[in-house]
C-alpha positions as CSV (number, residue, x, y, z in Angstrom):
1,X,186.4,-1.4,-95.4
2,X,187.7,-4.2,-93.2
3,X,187.1,-3.7,-89.5
4,X,189.7,-4.3,-86.8
5,X,190.0,-4.7,-83.1
6,X,192.0,-2.5,-80.8
7,X,193.7,-4.6,-78.1
8,X,193.6,-3.5,-74.5
9,X,196.7,-1.8,-73.1
10,X,198.3,-2.5,-69.8
11,X,199.7,1.0,-69.2
12,X,196.5,2.9,-69.2
13,X,196.1,6.1,-67.1
14,X,194.7,5.2,-63.7
15,X,191.0,5.3,-63.1
16,X,191.3,8.4,-61.0
17,X,191.7,10.5,-64.1
18,X,188.2,9.6,-65.1
19,X,186.7,11.7,-62.4
20,X,187.7,14.8,-64.3
21,X,184.6,17.1,-64.2
22,X,182.6,17.4,-67.4
23,X,182.6,20.6,-69.3
24,X,185.1,22.1,-71.7
25,X,187.6,19.3,-70.8
26,X,185.2,16.5,-71.9
27,X,184.7,15.7,-75.5
28,X,182.0,13.3,-76.7
29,X,181.1,12.0,-80.1
30,X,183.1,11.3,-83.1
31,X,183.1,14.6,-84.9
32,X,184.2,16.8,-81.9
33,X,187.0,14.3,-81.1
34,X,188.2,14.0,-84.7
35,X,188.3,17.8,-85.0
36,X,190.2,18.2,-81.7
37,X,192.9,15.7,-82.9
38,X,193.1,17.4,-86.3
39,X,193.7,20.9,-84.8
40,X,196.4,19.5,-82.4
41,X,194.4,20.0,-79.2
42,X,196.1,18.3,-76.3
43,X,194.1,15.2,-75.2
44,X,194.9,13.3,-72.0
45,X,193.3,10.1,-73.3
46,X,190.7,8.7,-75.6
47,X,188.3,6.1,-74.2
48,X,186.7,3.8,-76.7
49,X,184.0,1.2,-76.3
50,X,185.2,-2.4,-76.7
51,X,184.3,-4.2,-79.9
52,X,184.9,-4.1,-83.6
53,X,185.9,-0.7,-85.0
54,X,185.2,0.4,-88.5
55,X,184.6,3.5,-90.6
56,X,185.0,6.8,-88.8
57,X,185.7,5.1,-85.4
58,X,188.7,3.3,-86.9
59,X,190.0,6.5,-88.5
60,X,189.7,8.4,-85.2
61,X,191.6,5.8,-83.2
62,X,194.3,5.7,-85.8
63,X,194.6,9.5,-85.8
64,X,194.7,9.5,-82.0
65,X,197.6,6.9,-81.9
66,X,199.5,8.8,-84.5
67,X,199.1,12.0,-82.4
68,X,200.4,10.2,-79.4
69,X,197.1,10.2,-77.5
70,X,196.6,7.3,-75.2
71,X,193.7,5.0,-76.3
72,X,192.0,3.0,-73.6
73,X,189.4,0.3,-74.2
74,X,186.4,0.3,-71.8
75,X,183.0,-1.3,-71.5
76,X,180.3,0.7,-73.2
77,X,178.3,1.0,-70.0
78,X,181.3,2.9,-68.6
79,X,181.0,5.5,-71.3
80,X,177.2,5.6,-70.6
81,X,178.0,6.7,-67.1
82,X,180.2,9.6,-68.3
83,X,178.1,11.0,-71.1
84,X,175.1,10.6,-73.3
85,X,175.3,10.2,-77.1
86,X,178.9,9.4,-76.9
87,X,178.9,7.3,-80.1
88,X,181.3,4.8,-78.5
89,X,184.1,7.3,-77.6
90,X,184.9,9.9,-75.0
91,X,188.0,12.1,-74.8
92,X,189.5,14.2,-72.0
93,X,191.2,17.4,-73.1
94,X,194.1,18.7,-71.2
95,X,193.3,21.7,-68.9
96,X,196.4,23.5,-70.1
97,X,198.5,23.5,-73.2
98,X,201.7,21.5,-73.2
99,X,204.9,23.1,-74.3
100,X,207.4,21.8,-76.9
101,X,210.7,20.2,-75.8
102,X,212.7,23.1,-77.3
103,X,210.7,25.7,-75.4
104,X,212.5,24.5,-72.2
105,X,215.9,25.4,-73.6
106,X,214.6,28.7,-75.0
107,X,213.3,29.6,-71.6
108,X,216.7,28.9,-70.1
109,X,218.5,30.9,-72.8
110,X,216.2,33.9,-72.3
111,X,217.0,33.8,-68.5
112,X,220.8,33.4,-69.2
113,X,220.9,30.2,-67.2
114,X,222.0,26.6,-67.8
115,X,218.9,24.4,-68.3
116,X,217.3,22.9,-65.2
117,X,214.7,20.2,-65.9
118,X,212.5,18.0,-63.7
119,X,211.5,14.6,-65.1
120,X,208.6,12.6,-63.5
121,X,208.6,8.8,-64.1
122,X,205.4,6.9,-63.2
123,X,204.0,9.6,-61.1
124,X,200.2,9.1,-61.5
125,X,198.7,11.4,-58.9
126,X,197.7,14.7,-60.4
127,X,198.0,16.5,-57.1
128,X,201.7,15.3,-56.9
129,X,202.2,16.7,-60.4
130,X,200.7,20.0,-59.5
131,X,202.8,20.2,-56.3
132,X,206.0,19.4,-58.3
133,X,205.2,22.1,-60.9
134,X,204.7,24.7,-58.1
135,X,208.0,23.9,-56.4
136,X,209.8,23.7,-59.7
137,X,208.9,27.3,-60.4
138,X,210.0,28.4,-57.0
139,X,213.3,26.5,-57.4
140,X,214.1,28.0,-60.7
141,X,213.5,25.0,-63.0
142,X,212.8,25.8,-66.7
143,X,210.7,22.7,-67.4
144,X,208.9,19.7,-66.2
145,X,208.7,16.6,-68.4
146,X,206.0,13.9,-68.0
147,X,205.5,10.7,-70.1
148,X,202.3,10.0,-71.9
149,X,201.8,6.6,-70.4
150,X,201.4,5.6,-66.8
151,X,201.6,9.2,-65.6
152,X,199.4,12.1,-64.6
153,X,198.9,14.9,-67.1
154,X,197.7,18.4,-67.0
155,X,194.2,17.6,-65.7
156,X,192.1,20.2,-63.9
157,X,193.2,18.7,-60.6
158,X,196.9,19.0,-61.5
159,X,196.5,22.6,-62.8
160,X,194.6,23.6,-59.6
161,X,197.2,21.9,-57.4
162,X,199.9,24.0,-59.1
163,X,198.3,27.1,-57.7
164,X,198.9,29.1,-60.9
165,X,202.5,27.9,-61.3
166,X,201.7,26.1,-64.6
167,X,201.6,29.6,-66.1
168,X,205.2,30.2,-65.4
169,X,207.0,27.0,-66.5
170,X,207.1,24.7,-69.5
171,X,205.4,21.4,-69.1
172,X,206.3,18.9,-71.8
173,X,204.7,15.5,-72.5
174,X,206.8,12.9,-74.3
175,X,206.2,9.5,-75.7
176,X,209.5,7.9,-74.8
177,X,211.1,9.0,-71.6
178,X,214.4,7.2,-72.1
179,X,214.9,8.7,-75.5
180,X,214.2,12.1,-74.0
181,X,216.9,11.5,-71.3
182,X,219.3,10.5,-74.1
183,X,218.6,13.7,-75.9
184,X,219.1,15.8,-72.7
185,X,222.5,14.1,-72.2
186,X,223.4,14.9,-75.8
187,X,222.6,18.5,-75.0
188,X,225.0,18.5,-72.1
189,X,222.7,17.9,-69.1
190,X,223.8,15.8,-66.2
191,X,221.0,13.4,-65.1
192,X,220.4,12.9,-61.3
193,X,217.9,10.2,-60.2
194,X,216.2,10.0,-56.8
195,X,217.1,6.5,-55.6
196,X,217.4,5.3,-52.0
197,X,220.3,3.0,-53.2
198,X,222.3,6.1,-54.2
199,X,224.7,8.4,-52.4
200,X,223.5,11.0,-49.9
201,X,222.3,14.0,-51.8
202,X,224.0,16.3,-49.2
203,X,227.4,15.1,-50.4
204,X,226.8,15.9,-54.0
205,X,226.9,19.4,-55.5
206,X,224.5,19.9,-58.4
207,X,225.7,22.6,-60.7
208,X,225.3,23.6,-64.3
209,X,222.9,22.1,-66.8
210,X,221.0,19.3,-65.1
211,X,217.9,17.2,-64.8
212,X,216.3,15.5,-61.8
213,X,214.4,12.3,-62.3
214,X,211.7,11.5,-59.7
215,X,209.8,8.3,-59.6
216,X,206.5,7.4,-57.9
217,X,206.4,6.6,-54.2
218,X,205.4,3.0,-54.8
219,X,207.3,2.1,-57.9
220,X,210.2,4.4,-58.0
221,X,212.1,5.0,-61.2
222,X,211.8,2.2,-63.8
223,X,215.0,0.1,-64.1
224,X,216.0,1.1,-67.6
225,X,215.5,4.8,-66.9
226,X,217.5,4.5,-63.8
227,X,220.4,2.9,-65.7
228,X,220.5,5.9,-68.0
229,X,221.0,8.4,-65.2
230,X,224.5,9.7,-64.4
231,X,224.1,9.9,-60.6
232,X,221.7,8.4,-58.0
233,X,220.8,10.5,-55.0
234,X,219.2,9.3,-51.8
235,X,217.4,11.3,-49.1
236,X,218.4,10.1,-45.7
237,X,215.5,9.4,-43.4
238,X,215.1,8.8,-39.7
239,X,212.3,6.7,-38.2
240,X,210.3,3.8,-39.5
241,X,208.9,5.3,-42.7
242,X,210.8,4.1,-45.7
243,X,209.8,6.6,-48.4
244,X,208.7,10.1,-49.0
245,X,205.8,11.4,-51.0
246,X,207.0,12.0,-54.6
247,X,206.4,15.8,-54.6
248,X,208.2,16.1,-51.2
249,X,211.2,14.2,-52.5
250,X,211.2,16.2,-55.6
251,X,211.1,19.4,-53.6
252,X,214.1,18.4,-51.4
253,X,216.2,17.6,-54.5
254,X,215.1,20.6,-56.5
255,X,216.3,22.9,-53.7
256,X,219.6,20.9,-53.5
257,X,220.0,21.9,-57.2
258,X,218.9,25.4,-56.4
259,X,221.7,25.7,-53.7
260,X,224.3,24.3,-56.1
261,X,223.3,26.5,-58.9
262,X,222.9,29.6,-56.7
263,X,225.6,29.6,-54.1
264,X,225.3,32.1,-51.3
265,X,227.7,35.1,-51.8
266,X,229.7,35.8,-48.7
267,X,229.7,39.4,-47.6
């Protein structure tokens, strides 16, 4: 069988995710990783030693890519620091099971409410993800959507930061964020983006089926994704600081949506 080389990718998960504690979330060796992919276990990423791939290694990498698992090339010594007898590959399993896209809408239907979704774009800090999940539950959201690439996933750190909230909301991981937004719009959701070039969020009433898109503190929302949003909302700020932590910005806008969707009944 002819061997082939996997090219390095530029949108790998940040190195911070590699500090995930070993144990049930760490898979080493070809057979355990192959079986995990075959059974549909959620994997945050597969790390593969640089070099020619052939035989079972080639098959596993192909299976991982087909399953939507991020494949990251690293030096072999890096894998040596993580585990022994790794056979050239190490995988990190998610600390919690992801939901399907349709489960978000089923949850909204069961509660008799129009869907309310939070979308994170390029948010790479697992603590931010956990904090967003926690606030999303409190604000009545039905789901949180994260992309596979350049984003934090349901690592132990994210699950812990959610303080148990991950048990009460659907967290969905998607391969193409823009296609997901397009699908949400087709389902009747209005898409609101957090953007400091937008209109003051206090002047906009968020009602009905909606989704909030939150970008990272440093990068914001990617240009193409921003173009797909129906409205852009800014959070006014006083003082010299130019941006808010992503989870704080998400919390402010989630409660703006909560207020619009749950108006106070005057006595």
